[in-house]
N, C-alpha and C positions, 0 to 999 in steps of 0.2 A: 293421058295420065298412063304411064306404062304400069303392066302388074308385077308387083314383088313376086322372083320367084320361091323365095325361103317361105312367105307369106301363104302362098299357095301351096307347098309343098307342108307345111304346119297343119294346114286346114285340112288336106286329103289322109294325113297319119293321124290326124283326131278324129275326124270322120271314121277311120277304119278301127281305129282303136277304141270308139263308143261301140259298133259292130258286138265286138268279141268281149265286152265286159262285162257280166254277169252283172242281171239287176239288184238293188240292197235288199236286202232281209224285211219281208212285210211285219211289222210290229203290230201285236194286238192294239186295237182304238180303246184308251180308258174311257171309264165310265166316268160322266162330270161329277156326278153324285155321289159319288162315295172319295171318299179319302184317298191320298198316295199312297199311307204306309198301310191301309187295308189290303190294296191292289197289290202292295209289295209283297205283303203276307202270306194274301192266297197266291200269289206267282210262286213263290218258293216251296208252298206246301204243295203244290200242282208237279211238282218238278222234281219234289222229292218221293212225292207218291208214284210217280211214272218209273222214277228208278227203282222204286221197293218192287213194284209189281213186274219189271222188266227182270229183275235178279232171278236166277235159277235156283231152283228151292231140291234141298238134298234128301 
C-alpha cells in the first residue's frame, strides 16, 4: 500500500505546530461542595481586590 505524501506532510506539519503551540491556561479546580454562584462571586471579589491593591496611591 503506497504512502500518501499529502497525509505524511500534513502529519509532519501538525507535529511541528504542536511543538510550538503554548499549553492551554490552567483553570482553578472548583470545590464540588460550594455552589457555582458563590465560587464566581469569590473569584470576582479576588480580581477586584488584586486590581485595587495594584493601583498606585497618590
